Backbone bond lengths (Angstrom), bond angles and torsions (degrees), N, CA, C in turn:
res aa  C-N    CA-C-N  psi(-1)  N-CA   C-N-CA  omega(-1)  CA-C   N-CA-C  phi
1 M - - - 1.448 - - 1.471 114.46 -
2 R 1.335 119.06 -43.85 1.470 119.28 -178.34 1.603 108.20 -65.69
3 D 1.277 117.24 -31.58 1.449 118.92 176.85 1.505 109.45 -64.72
4 A 1.334 114.72 -36.23 1.488 116.65 -178.42 1.504 108.62 -70.93
5 L 1.262 116.84 -36.90 1.502 122.97 -179.78 1.550 111.14 -64.41
6 R 1.314 117.33 -31.11 1.446 122.37 -178.62 1.559 113.02 -88.45
7 R 1.271 115.12 -20.31 1.550 119.26 -177.39 1.550 107.10 -66.72
8 R 1.314 113.08 127.31 1.468 117.37 178.77 1.549 112.28 -84.50
9 D 1.352 117.22 -12.24 1.448 121.57 -174.89 1.506 109.74 -94.66
10 L 1.319 121.52 8.86 1.404 119.76 -175.36 1.585 108.45 -78.37
11 R 1.225 116.15 118.10 1.418 124.89 -179.24 1.567 115.89 -111.35
12 K 1.256 117.00 -28.89 1.455 123.03 -179.09 1.478 110.66 -97.13
13 S 1.335 121.69 155.04 1.399 122.11 179.67 1.543 114.00 -77.56
14 V 1.268 113.71 149.44 1.496 122.23 178.26 1.519 106.59 -109.33
15 V 1.274 119.47 120.78 1.457 122.39 -178.97 1.498 111.78 -84.52
16 T 1.320 116.92 127.29 1.459 128.26 -179.27 1.519 109.14 -129.60
17 Y 1.289 116.98 95.89 1.472 120.66 -172.77 1.550 108.91 56.74
18 D 1.246 120.13 -120.55 1.498 121.70 177.17 1.511 112.89 -96.68
19 L 1.287 118.47 4.79 1.424 122.76 -176.99 1.588 106.86 -102.73
20 E 1.285 115.97 149.05 1.505 120.68 174.34 1.469 107.58 -125.79
21 L 1.294 119.56 143.32 1.446 125.62 173.35 1.495 110.95 -100.44
22 E 1.327 115.22 129.28 1.378 120.79 175.51 1.512 114.89 -124.43
23 F 1.287 115.64 141.56 1.468 119.17 -178.79 1.565 106.36 -128.16
24 D 1.358 113.39 121.20 1.480 117.64 -175.65 1.491 112.54 -97.92
25 G 1.294 120.54 14.01 1.468 125.71 -176.90 1.459 114.08 99.77
26 K 1.329 117.29 -16.20 1.493 121.24 179.19 1.532 110.42 -129.46
27 E 1.304 115.91 -46.88 1.523 119.37 -174.39 1.537 109.56 -121.17
28 M 1.305 117.33 151.61 1.449 126.91 172.54 1.529 107.81 -98.97
29 Y 1.354 116.27 132.25 1.490 117.78 178.81 1.533 108.27 -128.08
30 A 1.376 114.65 148.91 1.474 120.15 169.47 1.502 105.80 -101.94
31 T 1.386 115.29 122.33 1.482 118.23 179.99 1.515 110.41 -117.38
32 R 1.257 113.02 157.95 1.502 121.19 177.84 1.573 107.08 -143.30
33 N 1.262 114.21 120.77 1.450 120.98 -177.68 1.499 113.12 57.08
34 G 1.340 115.74 34.99 1.435 123.74 178.30 1.604 114.75 80.27
35 V 1.314 115.62 4.40 1.486 119.98 -179.42 1.523 107.90 -105.11
36 R 1.308 121.37 127.77 1.393 123.25 175.92 1.539 111.40 -74.56
37 I 1.310 115.53 118.27 1.495 120.17 -178.64 1.447 118.12 -106.84
38 A 1.386 115.99 -15.93 1.511 118.61 178.42 1.524 107.90 -157.20
39 R 1.327 112.49 156.21 1.439 120.76 -179.12 1.520 109.46 -125.43
40 R 1.318 117.61 135.38 1.495 122.17 -178.40 1.554 108.11 -76.01
41 H 1.238 120.02 123.35 1.472 126.48 175.89 1.552 109.61 -125.53
42 R 1.262 115.13 112.27 1.518 121.69 -178.18 1.491 107.55 54.23
43 R 1.321 123.26 -106.90 1.453 125.56 -172.71 1.523 110.55 -113.45
44 Q 1.316 118.51 12.43 1.517 116.95 -178.12 1.561 108.79 -142.85
45 W 1.317 112.48 169.14 1.489 120.28 -179.91 1.501 110.34 -99.63
46 L 1.327 118.75 132.46 1.398 121.89 175.05 1.539 109.17 -106.24
47 S 1.341 117.41 126.96 1.440 122.07 -176.32 1.466 109.69 -72.19
48 M 1.350 116.74 142.45 1.408 125.02 177.55 1.587 109.26 -110.23
49 V 1.339 116.66 -6.78 1.466 123.12 -175.48 1.525 105.57 -125.16
50 P 1.330 120.07 130.69 1.453 120.11 175.33 1.512 111.91 -63.63
51 G 1.294 114.30 138.80 1.498 118.08 175.00 1.563 114.30 90.06
52 I 1.307 118.47 -4.89 1.429 120.11 -177.84 1.507 108.18 -125.21
53 A 1.358 114.88 138.90 1.446 121.62 177.65 1.540 109.60 -131.72
54 V 1.324 115.33 142.96 1.450 120.57 177.92 1.522 105.57 -116.97
55 V 1.396 112.52 125.14 1.466 118.31 -176.84 1.466 111.42 -126.84
56 D 1.403 118.62 142.98 1.358 122.80 173.77 1.547 111.43 -79.05
57 T 1.374 118.55 123.52 1.401 121.26 -178.54 1.538 109.50 -130.61
58 F 1.322 114.78 175.85 1.471 121.03 174.59 1.538 108.41 -124.82
59 R 1.288 115.85 128.61 1.457 121.69 175.69 1.524 106.04 -127.46
60 N 1.328 113.97 128.62 1.472 123.54 -176.81 1.489 110.79 47.76
61 G 1.368 118.33 44.15 1.435 121.76 178.92 1.466 117.43 75.05
62 R 1.319 119.11 2.44 1.442 122.66 -179.14 1.534 111.19 -112.33
63 P 1.295 120.11 136.87 1.423 121.45 177.94 1.552 110.98 -73.10
64 T 1.377 111.87 134.35 1.442 118.09 179.52 1.535 109.90 -141.94
65 L 1.357 115.75 172.72 1.444 116.87 176.97 1.546 104.79 -111.47
66 E 1.348 116.49 143.43 1.387 124.24 -178.26 1.586 109.51 -121.76
67 L 1.241 115.64 134.06 1.478 123.63 178.74 1.500 107.37 -98.38
68 R 1.349 115.91 117.90 1.472 120.69 178.34 1.493 108.53 -114.98
69 T 1.315 119.67 139.29 1.410 124.64 177.55 1.503 108.95 -114.66
70 T 1.320 116.76 144.47 1.527 124.41 174.85 1.519 106.89 -126.26
71 P 1.276 114.35 149.98 1.484 116.85 178.92 1.531 110.86 -63.37
72 N 1.313 113.42 135.07 1.509 118.16 178.59 1.543 108.28 -85.10
73 T 1.304 116.48 110.88 1.414 121.77 -175.87 1.563 115.76 -91.95
74 T 1.351 113.70 -4.65 1.427 116.10 -175.20 1.578 108.49 -90.91
75 R 1.260 117.43 135.43 1.510 122.14 -179.57 1.469 109.63 -129.18
């Protein structure tokens, strides 16, 4: 997965659970149901949607992405 994140020639999405990774030639995005929810910046993910965080994790020794939700307290 980390190699895929570093590859500059990635044009098609990579499915990770219910998240997809998209690369538009300049930026890497995590999308869900066609909506961009986070942008890759250096070595971390920046959320584009309030209340949702995308985190790099390891499951069974393999790198994956995890979607974490937090209650939205702004009204």
